KEKE-592271 format. One record per atom (N, C-alpha, C): z, y, x; residue in one letter. Coordinates in nm, 4 decimals. Atoms other than C-alpha are relative to their C-alpha. Layout:
BEGIN
(mise (Z; Y; X); a),
...
//
This chain:
BEGIN
(mise (0.0000; -0.1173; 0.0849); m),
(mise (0.0000; 0.0000; 0.0000); m),
(mise (0.0000; 0.1239; 0.0897); m),
(mise (0.0060; -0.1210; -0.0805); t),
(mise (-0.0934; 0.3382; 0.1420); t),
(mise (0.0837; 0.1092; -0.0640); t),
(mise (-0.0815; -0.1111; 0.0486); a),
(mise (0.1041; 0.6587; 0.1070); a),
(mise (-0.0750; 0.0846; -0.1016); a),
(mise (0.0777; -0.0755; 0.0975); t),
(mise (-0.1793; 0.8010; -0.1021); t),
(mise (-0.0655; -0.0916; -0.1020); t),
(mise (0.0539; 0.0947; 0.0967); g),
(mise (-0.2537; 0.4911; -0.3094); g),
(mise (0.0588; 0.0210; -0.1383); g),
(mise (-0.0414; -0.0159; 0.1386); t),
(mise (-0.2117; 0.4624; -0.6848); t),
(mise (0.1481; -0.0309; -0.0223); t),
(mise (-0.1420; 0.0269; 0.0262); p),
(mise (0.1338; 0.2912; -0.6848); p),
(mise (0.0929; 0.1090; 0.0536); p),
(mise (-0.0831; -0.1066; -0.0562); t),
(mise (0.2781; 0.5605; -0.4584); t),
(mise (-0.0104; 0.1262; -0.0842); t),
(mise (0.0176; -0.1201; 0.0820); l),
(mise (0.1300; 0.8422; -0.6676); l),
(mise (0.0690; -0.0133; -0.1346); l),
(mise (-0.0721; 0.0213; 0.1259); l),
(mise (0.2742; 0.6856; -0.9830); l),
(mise (0.1469; 0.0348; 0.0165); l),
(mise (-0.1412; -0.0288; -0.0262); g),
(mise (0.6213; 0.7047; -0.8307); g),
(mise (0.0262; 0.1477; 0.0208); g),
(mise (-0.0142; -0.1438; -0.0245); v),
(mise (0.5750; 1.0626; -0.7100); v),
(mise (-0.0088; 0.0765; -0.1328); v),
(mise (0.0189; -0.0678; 0.1283); a),
(mise (0.4493; 1.1720; -1.0527); a),
(mise (0.1170; -0.0262; -0.0942); a),
(mise (-0.1120; 0.0337; 0.0884); a),
(mise (0.7261; 0.9878; -1.2413); a),
(mise (0.1255; 0.0753; 0.0410); a),
(mise (-0.1191; -0.0706; -0.0485); e),
(mise (0.9980; 1.1380; -1.0227); e),
(mise (-0.0061; 0.1490; -0.0355); e),
(mise (0.0163; -0.1422; 0.0324); a),
(mise (0.8592; 1.4901; -1.0720); a),
(mise (0.0169; 0.0249; -0.1493); a),
(mise (-0.0095; -0.0184; 0.1453); a),
(mise (0.8262; 1.4483; -1.4485); a),
(mise (0.1433; -0.0162; -0.0493); a),
(mise (-0.1358; 0.0269; 0.0463); l),
(mise (1.1743; 1.3032; -1.4949); l),
(mise (0.0993; 0.1081; 0.0405); l),
(mise (-0.0875; -0.1095; -0.0419); a),
(mise (1.3250; 1.6068; -1.3189); a),
(mise (-0.0088; 0.1208; -0.0933); a),
(mise (0.0201; -0.1135; 0.0903); v),
(mise (1.2055; 1.8376; -1.5978); v),
(mise (0.1067; 0.0005; -0.1097); v),
(mise (-0.0960; -0.0097; 0.1098); p),
(mise (1.4788; 1.9604; -1.8339); p),
(mise (-0.0723; -0.0137; -0.1344); p),
(mise (0.0604; 0.0198; 0.1312); g),
(mise (1.4056; 1.8527; -2.1906); g),
(mise (-0.0821; -0.1263; -0.0112); g),
(mise (0.0738; 0.1260; 0.0026); l),
(mise (1.2330; 1.5292; -2.0936); l),
(mise (0.0999; -0.1136; -0.0162); l),
(mise (-0.0914; 0.1122; 0.0252); a),
(mise (1.4101; 1.2272; -2.2434); a),
(mise (-0.0431; -0.1249; 0.0760); a),
(mise (0.0499; 0.1167; -0.0719); g),
(mise (1.1888; 0.9748; -2.0646); g),
(mise (-0.1512; -0.0029; -0.0018); g),
(mise (0.1448; 0.0203; -0.0029); l),
(mise (0.8399; 0.8442; -2.0093); l),
(mise (-0.0331; -0.1193; -0.0878); l),
(mise (0.0413; 0.1047; 0.0938); q),
(mise (0.6626; 0.6323; -2.2708); q),
(mise (-0.0985; -0.0933; 0.0681); q),
(mise (0.0946; 0.0945; -0.0614); p),
(mise (0.5036; 0.3162; -2.1308); p),
(mise (-0.1296; -0.0084; -0.0800); p),
(mise (0.1283; 0.0184; 0.0655); r),
(mise (0.1363; 0.2694; -2.2047); r),
(mise (-0.0025; -0.1354; -0.0699); r),
(mise (0.0094; 0.1219; 0.0795); l),
(mise (0.0355; -0.0032; -2.4487); l),
(mise (-0.0177; -0.1235; 0.0875); l),
(mise (0.0232; 0.1154; -0.0874); a),
(mise (-0.0855; -0.2324; -2.1698); a),
(mise (0.1309; -0.0499; 0.0613); a),
(mise (-0.1296; 0.0399; -0.0567); h),
(mise (0.2625; -0.2301; -2.0134); h),
(mise (0.0882; -0.0661; -0.1053); h),
(mise (-0.0809; 0.0568; 0.1082); c),
(mise (0.4300; -0.2987; -2.3480); c),
(mise (-0.0480; -0.1411; -0.0356); c),
(mise (0.0539; 0.1323; 0.0319); l),
(mise (0.1964; -0.5899; -2.4236); l),
(mise (0.0299; -0.1009; 0.1103); l),
(mise (-0.0303; 0.0894; -0.1124); a),
(mise (0.2447; -0.7368; -2.0755); a),
(mise (0.1460; -0.0413; -0.0020); a),
(mise (-0.1429; 0.0325; 0.0056); a),
(mise (0.6230; -0.7186; -2.1145); a),
(mise (0.0286; -0.0959; -0.1152); a),
(mise (-0.0216; 0.0873; 0.1149); a),
(mise (0.6051; -0.8825; -2.4568); a),
(mise (-0.0541; -0.1404; 0.0255); a),
(mise (0.0606; 0.1301; -0.0280); a),
(mise (0.3846; -1.1629; -2.3243); a),
(mise (0.0655; -0.0732; 0.1160); a),
(mise (-0.0653; 0.0617; -0.1161); a),
(mise (0.6026; -1.2300; -2.0193); a),
(mise (0.0920; -0.1125; -0.0454); a),
(mise (-0.0907; 0.1093; 0.0352); p),
(mise (0.8028; -1.5536; -2.0158); p),
(mise (0.1412; 0.0533; -0.0279); p),
(mise (-0.1357; -0.0406; 0.0349); t),
(mise (1.1506; -1.5301; -2.1616); t),
(mise (0.0868; 0.0014; 0.1246); t),
(mise (-0.0894; -0.0121; -0.1149); r),
(mise (1.4038; -1.4113; -1.9090); r),
(mise (0.1217; -0.0880; -0.0203); r),
(mise (-0.1165; 0.0870; 0.0095); t),
(mise (1.6914; -1.6423; -1.8293); t),
(mise (0.1310; 0.0769; 0.0115); t),
(mise (-0.1246; -0.0757; -0.0091); d),
(mise (1.9409; -1.3699; -1.7485); d),
(mise (0.0199; 0.0801; -0.1281); d),
(mise (-0.0305; -0.0735; 0.1226); t),
(mise (2.1092; -1.1590; -2.0139); t),
(mise (-0.0163; 0.1498; 0.0176); t),
(mise (0.0189; -0.1426; -0.0236); a),
(mise (2.0355; -0.8225; -1.8538); a),
(mise (-0.1222; 0.0483; -0.0784); a),
(mise (0.1156; -0.0509; 0.0740); p),
(mise (1.8092; -0.6079; -2.0717); p),
(mise (-0.1126; 0.0361; 0.0948); p),
(mise (0.1177; -0.0311; -0.0818); h),
(mise (1.4564; -0.5697; -1.9387); h),
(mise (-0.0306; 0.1487; -0.0128); h),
(mise (0.0333; -0.1421; -0.0010); r),
(mise (1.3845; -0.2124; -1.8380); r),
(mise (-0.1365; 0.0167; 0.0653); r),
(mise (0.1314; -0.0272; -0.0549); m),
(mise (1.0352; -0.0915; -1.7826); m),
(mise (0.0144; 0.1134; 0.1021); m),
(mise (-0.0106; -0.1076; -0.0997); p),
(mise (0.9924; 0.1212; -1.4685); p),
(mise (-0.0598; 0.1296; -0.0550); p),
(mise (0.0534; -0.1268; 0.0502); p),
(mise (0.9313; 0.4917; -1.5300); p),
(mise (-0.1487; 0.0165; 0.0298); p),
(mise (0.1413; -0.0109; -0.0354); e),
(mise (0.5938; 0.4551; -1.3579); e),
(mise (-0.0915; -0.0548; -0.1093); e),
(mise (0.0801; 0.0547; 0.1094); a),
(mise (0.4781; 0.2647; -1.6679); a),
(mise (-0.0484; 0.1097; -0.0942); a),
(mise (0.0411; -0.1131; 0.0834); g),
(mise (0.4525; 0.6036; -1.8412); g),
(mise (-0.0990; 0.0927; 0.0679); g),
(mise (0.0943; -0.0814; -0.0777); i),
(mise (0.2137; 0.7391; -1.5782); i),
(mise (-0.1268; -0.0814; 0.0250); i),
(mise (0.1269; 0.0637; -0.0373); r),
(mise (-0.1520; 0.6615; -1.5204); r),
(mise (-0.0666; 0.0888; 0.1045); r),
(mise (0.0687; -0.0735; -0.1062); a),
(mise (-0.3312; 0.7638; -1.2012); a),
(mise (-0.1336; -0.0666; 0.0260); a),
(mise (0.1355; 0.0512; -0.0226); d),
(mise (-0.7060; 0.7222; -1.1640); d),
(mise (-0.0743; 0.0920; 0.0956); d),
(mise (0.0901; -0.0774; -0.0852); r),
(mise (-0.9507; 0.8307; -0.8977); r),
(mise (-0.1147; 0.0517; -0.0864); r),
(mise (0.1190; -0.0520; 0.0663); a),
(mise (-1.2322; 1.0516; -1.0181); a),
(mise (-0.1148; -0.0967; 0.0290); a),
(mise (0.1097; 0.0950; -0.0204); p),
(mise (-1.5486; 0.8409; -1.0626); p),
(mise (-0.0786; 0.0242; 0.1291); p),
(mise (0.0741; -0.0292; -0.1233); d),
(mise (-1.7142; 1.0198; -0.7701); d),
(mise (0.0905; 0.0032; 0.1227); d),
(mise (-0.0930; 0.0046; -0.1120); g),
(mise (-1.4016; 0.9842; -0.5534); g),
(mise (0.0473; 0.1356; 0.0481); g),
(mise (-0.0302; -0.1362; -0.0433); s),
(mise (-1.3451; 1.3588; -0.5428); s),
(mise (0.1423; 0.0461; -0.0303); s),
(mise (-0.1360; -0.0430; 0.0310); g),
(mise (-0.9817; 1.3627; -0.6548); g),
(mise (0.0707; -0.0991; -0.0906); g),
(mise (-0.0837; 0.0850; 0.0835); w),
(mise (-0.7166; 1.2229; -0.8854); w),
(mise (0.0189; 0.0623; -0.1375); w),
(mise (-0.0414; -0.0435; 0.1346); h),
(mise (-0.6447; 1.2426; -1.2577); h),
(mise (0.1280; -0.0751; -0.0336); h),
(mise (-0.1303; 0.0568; 0.0342); i),
(mise (-0.2834; 1.1856; -1.3612); i),
(mise (0.0254; 0.0240; -0.1485); i),
(mise (-0.0376; -0.0111; 0.1412); e),
(mise (-0.1828; 1.1153; -1.7219); e),
(mise (0.1488; -0.0327; -0.0112); e),
(mise (-0.1444; 0.0172; 0.0171); v),
(mise (0.1846; 1.1538; -1.8171); v),
(mise (0.0293; -0.0097; -0.1490); v),
(mise (-0.0366; 0.0208; 0.1410); r),
(mise (0.3164; 1.0132; -2.1481); r),
(mise (0.1498; 0.0258; -0.0143); r),
(mise (-0.1381; -0.0498; 0.0046); c),
(mise (0.6382; 1.1978; -2.2356); c),
(mise (0.0691; -0.0242; -0.1329); c),
(mise (-0.0900; -0.0027; 0.1147); v),
(mise (0.9261; 1.1504; -2.4728); v),
(mise (0.0898; 0.1210; 0.0233); v),
(mise (-0.0786; -0.1213; -0.0154); l),
(mise (1.0892; 1.4871; -2.5253); l),
(mise (0.1355; -0.0132; -0.0676); l),
(mise (-0.1326; -0.0038; 0.0611); a),
(mise (1.4521; 1.5536; -2.6041); a),
(mise (-0.0010; 0.1029; -0.1118); a),
(mise (-0.0101; -0.0907; 0.1134); e),
(mise (1.5250; 1.7129; -2.9383); e),
(mise (0.0702; 0.1284; 0.0440); e),
(mise (-0.0635; -0.1269; -0.0312); g),
(mise (1.6150; 2.0801; -2.9183); g),
(mise (-0.0678; 0.0773; 0.1123); g),
(mise (0.0761; -0.0682; -0.1040); h),
(mise (1.3628; 2.1713; -2.6485); h),
(mise (-0.1389; 0.0306; -0.0545); h),
(mise (0.1321; -0.0393; 0.0470); r),
(mise (1.0393; 2.3537; -2.7130); r),
(mise (-0.1060; -0.0870; 0.0669); r),
(mise (0.0966; 0.0977; -0.0506); a),
(mise (0.7597; 2.0977; -2.6766); a),
(mise (-0.1028; 0.0636; 0.0930); a),
(mise (0.1031; -0.0633; -0.0816); l),
(mise (0.4995; 2.3380; -2.5372); l),
(mise (0.0539; 0.0359; 0.1381); l),
(mise (-0.0582; -0.0391; -0.1288); d),
(mise (0.7308; 2.4722; -2.2664); d),
(mise (0.0307; -0.1220; 0.0865); d),
(mise (-0.0344; 0.1203; -0.0755); t),
(mise (0.8513; 2.1259; -2.1655); t),
(mise (-0.1261; -0.0685; 0.0525); t),
(mise (0.1247; 0.0639; -0.0427); a),
(mise (0.4986; 1.9809; -2.1538); a),
(mise (-0.0670; 0.0801; 0.1126); a),
(mise (0.0588; -0.0835; -0.1058); q),
(mise (0.3741; 2.2762; -1.9453); q),
(mise (0.0775; -0.0160; 0.1305); q),
(mise (-0.0842; 0.0196; -0.1177); n),
(mise (0.6684; 2.2320; -1.7071); n),
(mise (-0.0292; -0.1359; 0.0648); n),
(mise (0.0348; 0.1330; -0.0517); v),
(mise (0.5891; 1.8588; -1.6726); v),
(mise (-0.1345; 0.0080; 0.0718); v),
(mise (0.1334; -0.0146; -0.0592); h),
(mise (0.2237; 1.9421; -1.6053); h),
(mise (0.0077; 0.0656; 0.1376); h),
(mise (-0.0062; -0.0766; -0.1241); d),
(mise (0.3053; 2.1980; -1.3377); d),
(mise (0.0738; -0.0754; 0.1103); d),
(mise (-0.0790; 0.0710; -0.1017); r),
(mise (0.5703; 1.9895; -1.1602); r),
(mise (-0.0720; -0.1248; 0.0519); r),
(mise (0.0721; 0.1202; -0.0432); v),
(mise (0.3624; 1.6716; -1.1545); v),
(mise (-0.1176; 0.0392; 0.0883); v),
(mise (0.1151; -0.0436; -0.0797); r),
(mise (0.0538; 1.8534; -1.0279); r),
(mise (0.0447; 0.0467; 0.1381); r),
(mise (-0.0516; -0.0493; -0.1279); t),
(mise (0.2549; 2.0298; -0.7566); t),
(mise (0.0492; -0.1149; 0.0871); t),
(mise (-0.0558; 0.1113; -0.0773); a),
(mise (0.4348; 1.7103; -0.6502); a),
(mise (-0.1094; -0.0900; 0.0555); a),
(mise (0.1077; 0.0887; -0.0455); v),
(mise (0.1187; 1.4976; -0.6313); v),
(mise (-0.0868; 0.0707; 0.1040); v),
(mise (0.0800; -0.0760; -0.0962); t),
(mise (-0.0811; 1.7700; -0.4554); t),
(mise (0.0734; 0.0121; 0.1333); t),
(mise (-0.0805; -0.0115; -0.1223); s),
(mise (0.2024; 1.8220; -0.2043); s),
(mise (0.0087; -0.1331; 0.0730); s),
(mise (-0.0074; 0.1329; -0.0617); h),
(mise (0.2346; 1.4484; -0.1452); h),
(mise (-0.1313; -0.0339; 0.0713); h),
(mise (0.1300; 0.0265; -0.0623); l),
(mise (-0.1372; 1.4138; -0.0775); l),
(mise (-0.0185; 0.0861; 0.1252); l),
(mise (0.0155; -0.0904; -0.1138); a),
(mise (-0.1364; 1.7184; 0.1514); a),
(mise (0.0877; -0.0428; 0.1172); a),
(mise (-0.0905; 0.0457; -0.1060); a),
(mise (0.1614; 1.5804; 0.3460); a),
(mise (-0.0570; -0.1194; 0.0754); a),
(mise (0.0637; 0.1157; -0.0634); h),
(mise (-0.0533; 1.2754; 0.4224); h),
(mise (-0.1439; 0.0310; 0.0416); h),
(mise (0.1299; -0.0412; -0.0517); g),
(mise (-0.3566; 1.4770; 0.5279); g),
(mise (-0.1149; -0.0136; -0.0966); g),
(mise (0.1054; 0.0149; 0.1005); v),
(mise (-0.5486; 1.4417; 0.2019); v),
(mise (-0.0024; 0.1257; -0.0866); v),
(mise (0.0158; -0.1209; 0.0808); a),
(mise (-0.6762; 1.7592; 0.0384); a),
(mise (-0.0995; -0.0297; -0.1112); a),
(mise (0.0858; 0.0341; 0.1135); e),
(mise (-0.8109; 1.6471; -0.2992); e),
(mise (0.0518; 0.0697; -0.1248); e),
(mise (-0.0447; -0.0613; 0.1242); p),
(mise (-0.8034; 1.8116; -0.6402); p),
(mise (0.0775; -0.1006; -0.0854); p),
(mise (-0.0818; 0.0816; 0.0899); v),
(mise (-0.5486; 1.6819; -0.8900); v),
(mise (-0.0016; 0.0660; -0.1369); v),
(mise (-0.0107; -0.0482; 0.1377); t),
(mise (-0.5792; 1.7194; -1.2657); t),
(mise (0.1087; -0.0814; -0.0694); t),
(mise (-0.1111; 0.0651; 0.0698); v),
(mise (-0.2907; 1.6368; -1.4977); v),
(mise (-0.0160; 0.0219; -0.1495); v),
(mise (-0.0048; -0.0060; 0.1454); t),
(mise (-0.2841; 1.5576; -1.8687); t),
(mise (0.1376; -0.0456; -0.0434); t),
(mise (-0.1320; 0.0355; 0.0519); v),
(mise (0.0466; 1.5520; -2.0549); v),
(mise (-0.0142; -0.0297; -0.1486); v),
(mise (0.0010; 0.0387; 0.1411); a),
(mise (0.0748; 1.3651; -2.3856); a),
(mise (0.1441; -0.0167; -0.0456); a),
(mise (-0.1331; 0.0147; 0.0578); v),
(mise (0.3902; 1.4047; -2.5937); v),
(mise (-0.0100; -0.1075; -0.1071); v),
(mise (0.0119; 0.1128; 0.0917); t),
(mise (0.4364; 1.0718; -2.7708); t),
(mise (0.1041; 0.0038; -0.1119); t),
(mise (-0.1013; -0.0136; 0.1047); r),
(mise (0.7560; 1.1492; -2.9599); r),
(mise (0.1110; 0.0911; 0.0483); r),
(mise (-0.1183; -0.0802; -0.0320); i),
(mise (1.0723; 1.3546; -2.9738); i),
(mise (0.1207; -0.0858; -0.0345); i),
(mise (-0.1183; 0.0851; 0.0177); a),
(mise (1.3957; 1.1623; -2.9272); a),
(mise (0.1129; 0.0826; -0.0599); a),
(mise (-0.1146; -0.0656; 0.0623); a),
(mise (1.6856; 1.2550; -3.1522); a),
(mise (0.1194; -0.0044; 0.0930); a),
(mise (-0.1238; -0.0007; -0.0784); r),
(mise (2.0129; 1.3502; -2.9920); r),
(mise (0.0869; -0.1147; -0.0448); r),
(mise (-0.0918; 0.1090; 0.0394); p),
(mise (2.2653; 1.0648; -2.9837); p),
(mise (0.1005; 0.0517; -0.1020); p),
(mise (-0.0979; -0.0362; 0.1031); g),
(mise (2.4866; 1.0713; -3.2889); g),
(mise (-0.0583; 0.0769; -0.1166); g),
(mise (0.0626; -0.0659; 0.1131); t),
(mise (2.2345; 1.2479; -3.5151); t),
(mise (-0.0933; -0.0967; -0.0687); t),
(mise (0.0893; 0.0898; 0.0728); a),
(mise (2.0392; 1.0751; -3.7810); a),
(mise (-0.0881; 0.0736; -0.0956); a),
//
């Protein structure tokens, strides 16, 4: 795995997104949910947790000219969705661009943020 490969960028993007105030978590993509459901039954009793990277998708541009990052967010109730999504966008783009630059790669990075739901505060119904 290289420092600028997809798995590394997923981690960088997830860490940046999760640092945003108002973000309750990252929503795994359908492929991750289906894979987890199809996995053999676990023998231990610990609950299965999906890694935060499951809520991020990183793809190279078809012509190899850069990266496109998709972030699927669950927002916390009581935060303005537009402001939180814009903050996620900016932080992820900055973090991924900085990570690439630190490894000598100067490529454009585009980011799409999808808000999948708003999580209610604990204790409210």
